[in-house]
N, C-alpha and C positions, 0 to 999 in steps of 0.2 A: 503494500500500499504506500502511496506516495507521501513523502514528507511535505508539510505545508510551510512555506517560507515567507518571510517578510522581505519585500523588495525595496521598500522605501518607507519613510515616515517623516512627518513634519508637524510642528505645533505653532501656534501664535504665541507671542509673549503672554504673560498673565498680568492683567490689569487689576488694580485695586478697586474695592467697592466704590462706585461713583467716581471712578478714577479715569485713567488714560484711554480705556476702551469702552467706557460706559455709553458712548453714543453709537456703538456698533452692535446690532442685534445678534443674538446667538446664531441665527441661521447664516448670517454673513460671516461670522467668525468661523463657523463650520465650513463654509464654502471656500474660505481662504486656505484652511488647512487641507481640504481635499484637493483643491486645485494644485497646490504645491506638492503634495504627496504624489499625485499623478504625474506631474511634470518631472519630478525627480526619479520616478520609476522608469522613465523613458518609454512610456506607452502612450497610446492615443486615448483620449477621453472615452471613445466609443468601445474600447477594449474592456472596460469595467462592466461586469454583468450585473452586479448588485452592490448597493451601498447600505451599511447598517451603522447608524449613529445613535449614540446614547444622548439623552436630554432629560433632565429631572424636573426642569420647571418650564413646561411647554405652554402654559396658559398665556394667551395673547400673542402667541407666534403664528397664528393661523394654521391652516391644514398642513399636516405632514412636514414637520420640521426637517427631517432627513431628505425628503423629496425636494424641498426648497433649497437646502444646502447643495445638493447634488446638481440641480439644474443651474443654480447661481455659479457653481464652479465650472460650468461648461460641459457637463456630462449630458449625453443625449436623452431625449424623452424615453428611449427604449430601455434605459437603466432602471432596474428594480431598486426600490428604496424602502427601508424600514426604520422607524424611530423606536428605540427601546428605552425603558426606564427600570434600572435596577439600582436606584439611588446612587451612592458614591461608586458603586461598581459598574455603572452603565458603560462607560468606555471600554473597560477590560472585558465585560461581558460581550460587548459587540465584537471584539477580537476573537473571543472563545467561540461565539456562534459562527463567525466567518470561518474560522478553522474547521469547525465540524461540517459545515456546508461543503467546504472545498475537499475535505476528507471523504465525504459521502459521494463525491462526483456531481453534486448538484450544480456547481459552478467551478470555473477554473481560475477566474481573476475577480477579486473583490476589494472593496475599500471598507475599512471599519475604524471607528473612532468615537468621539464625543465632543459635545459642545455645550457651553453655558454662558449666559449673561446674567449673573445674579443680580447685577445692578439694575436690570430691566424687569425683574420679576414683579408682576402687578399685584394689586390688592383685590380681594374677592368679597363680594356682598352676598352672603348665604340667604336663602329663602326669598330673594327679591323676585324671582320668577313667579312663585306661587302667592306672593303677597305678604309683606311684613306685618300687616294688620296693626295691632297695638303694641306699644312698648318700644324699647330701643332696639334698633338693628345693630349688627356687629360687622365691622369690616375686618377681614383677616388677611394677613400677609401670606401670599402664595409661597414665598420662600420658606417661612417657618411652618405653615400649616401642611404643606405637601413635601417639605424637604428636610427640615431640621428638627422637627418634632416627632416624638414617638406616637404612632397612630392609635395605640391602645389607651395611653394615659394622658397625652398632650404635653408630656414633659420634654424639655429640650434634650438633645442627645448629650450635650455636655454634663447634664446632671448625672447621667448614668456613668459617664467617664470619671466623674468626681468620686462617685461611690466605688468604682473599681480601683482607682488610684489609692484610695484609703484602705481598701481591702488588701491590696498587694504592697502596701507600705512604701509608696513612691512619694517622696516629699516635694514640697514647693521648690526648694533649692535645687533638687536634682532635675526637676522639669524645666526650671529656668536655665540651668546650666546647659541642658540639651538644646533648648530653643535658641540660646545664644550661639552655641556651636553651629546649629543649622543656619542661622543668619550669616554667620562669618563664612560658612562654606559657599552659601548662595552668593554673597557679595564678592568673594574671591573668584567664583566661577564666571560672574558677569564681567568683572574687571580684566580677567585673563582671556576672555573670548571663548572659554570652554563650551558654552552653550550655543554659540552662534550657528553651529552646523545643524542644530535641531529646530532652530526658530526661523519662521518666515515673518518678516516685518509686516506691520499693519499700518496702512496710511489712513489717518483720521482727518476728516475734514470739519473745520469749525469756522466760525465768523472771522477768525484771525488768519485763516488759511489752512494749508495742509501740514500735518505734523506726522512723521514717521515714528512709530513706536516699534523699537527693536529689542528692548530688554524687559525682563520682568520688573514690574513697577515697584513692588513693595520692599524688596530687600534693601535697596538703596535709600529708601525713605525711613527705615527703622532707626530708632534711637536705642542702642543697647543699654545705655546707662539707666534708662527708665524702667527696664523690664522688672528688676527686683521690687520696684515700688508700685506696680500696678495692682489694682484692686481685684479680688477674686470675681470670677464671672458668673458662677452658678450657685454659690453659697457664701454667706457672709464670712465664714471661718474656712472657706475652701482654699484649695491650692491651684486649681486650674484658672488661668487668666487669658486674656486676649492674645498674650504673647506666646504662651506654651500650648496654644491650640491653633489650628489652622484659620486662616483669615478668609472672609468672603471675597470672592473675585470672579473675573471673567476671563474666558479663554477657550480654545479648541485645539483638537489634535486628531490626526488621522494616519493610517498606515495602509499600504497596498500589500495585499496578500495574494499568493497564487500557489498552485501546485508546483513542486520541484520540477516535474516534466514540462509544464508550461513555460517556466522560467528558462529552462534549458532550450526549449524549442525557439524561444525569442532571443536567445543569446544573452540573457540578463544574468548578472552576477548578484544573487540575493545577499542581504545583509545577515540574515539569521534564519535559523529554523525554529519552529515552535515544537519543543520536546514534549510537553504535557501542559495541562491545565487542571485545576482542581477547585473545589468549593467546600466551605464549611458552614453548617447551619446549626444554630443552637438558640437558647433562650434570648429574646430580644434585648433584655437588659444587659447581656454579656457580649454585645457586639464588638466591644473594644479589644477583647481577647480572641475573637474568631480568627484573626490572621494566623494565630499560633496553630490552630487546628488545620487551616487551609494549607499552610506550608508543610505540616506533617503529612497530610494527604498527598501533597504534590511530591514530596521526597519518596513516598511509597511508590508512586507511578514512575518516577524517573529512575529510581534506584540510586540517586545521588545522596551523599551525606552533606551536611552543612559546609564542610571544608572542600567539597567539590565545586562549590559555587564561588566565582571570583567577585561578583558584585551583587548587591541587593538594593531594591528600591521598595521600601515599606512606608506606605502613606502616613504622613504625620497629621491625621485628622486631629489628633491630640498627641502631644509629645509622649504621653504615657502608653499609647498604642505601640509605637515603635520600640519604646524602651522595654516594654513587657515582651514583645516578640524577640528582641535581642537577648533579653535575660532568659527566656524559656528555651531558646534554641542555642543559646551559648555563642552568639554572633559577636564578631569583633566589629566595633563601631567604625573602624577604619574602612570597612567593606560596605557600609550601609549608608545609603543617601549621600554619596560623596560630594554632590553639588548642592547639599541642602535639600529641604523638603517643604511640605505645605505650611509649616509654621513660619517659614520665611517667604516662600513664593506665593502662597495662596492655594486655594482648593476650589476651583470651579467645578462643582460636583459632577456634572455629566461628562466632563472631559478627563478628570484626573486619572482614571484607570487606564486609558490608552496613552495619556501623557507620560506616565510611569514607564511604559514600554519604550516609547520614543527616547526618553532620557537614558534608560538603561542601555539601549543599543549604543547611543552616543558615548556614554561613560565607559562602556567596555572597549569601544574602538579607541578612545583617548588613553585609556589606562593599560591597554595591552591585554585585556582579559578575554575569556572566551564564553564562559557560562554565567548566566545571570537569572535571577528570580525577582519577580515583582508581585506584591500582594497588598491589599488594602481592605479595611473593615467597611462594613455596609450596615446602615441602620436597619432595624428589624432582626438583628442577630445573625448576620451572614458575613462572609468574606470569600474573596476569590484569590487565587494565586496562579501564576504562569511562569513557566520555565523556558528559557530561550538559549540558544547556542550560536555564536557567531560562526559564519561560514567564510 
């Protein structure tokens, strides 16, 4: 059975909340990433048979966000398109689904990724259609209601993370130190140009003219000295803050996948092959530790040990997520999130899962590695993980 290979990948910079990319809709961010990934693959837009894009906050984007992104990217009307929502895992699940469709022989060339403009998530008026009748109506934040709050309890995801941090004895000082290191790595990566190969610049038009956004916005705006003094975000005496958690942001990412036979037939040199992917599902309150299980499941499929992996990308939804995954699997921090993570760069929820893979490939190339693992936690008690090997 044919290997499934990644031929190219690209991502936009990540803009801060109401920041540099806030005027660009999610579908346009997605289009920019798709267009660049297809161009880098050296294939024609018409060669792509199907596009799968993750998007967690689709309200107000109009019909078929993935379809819009694909058509805006210049793909023909004959291209099949599907939008998926697996919360923070959407972008990675899009890649996993594309892998499986290619493996099954349904398609031979696909694009998979994710997109999100959290800055443009609208507000929702419930019961307005049937009539509010008497009393006060309520306007709800689509980003919170459909993205950042637990569906069963209405609690913010961070409140569960705080409880888990307490349970596992992770201190404020440890999380702050981790977040500061993430910022330092992200800042160094921007300043050295290490991320340039994975990023496609975005031209933003405003009343003042055109501005080209080419770097992640938030790392260079952060003040490291203020981190220890920030107030807790989810409990008065808590330890999780805005700094040692991921920040709300905007961005998109996309990869071109195909069968190894198709790549060979076209004379293309793939970047990597997908070795395996895995999922972990457990109690919704324990979503922050689900990557531990997802990675365990992945190692069983690959036959790899932790030491067989050169680099890891483990999403920093909260610093404690990555810290616990490193602790439980005995990972060296020097091999994890070498260019920083979501505590520094941000977490555009529909895109992050595929963005991790784009960054992982770039980091492996830059560092001379071969094998990589990416994983992230997902609201509702899940996590996904994927293993790749450079070719």
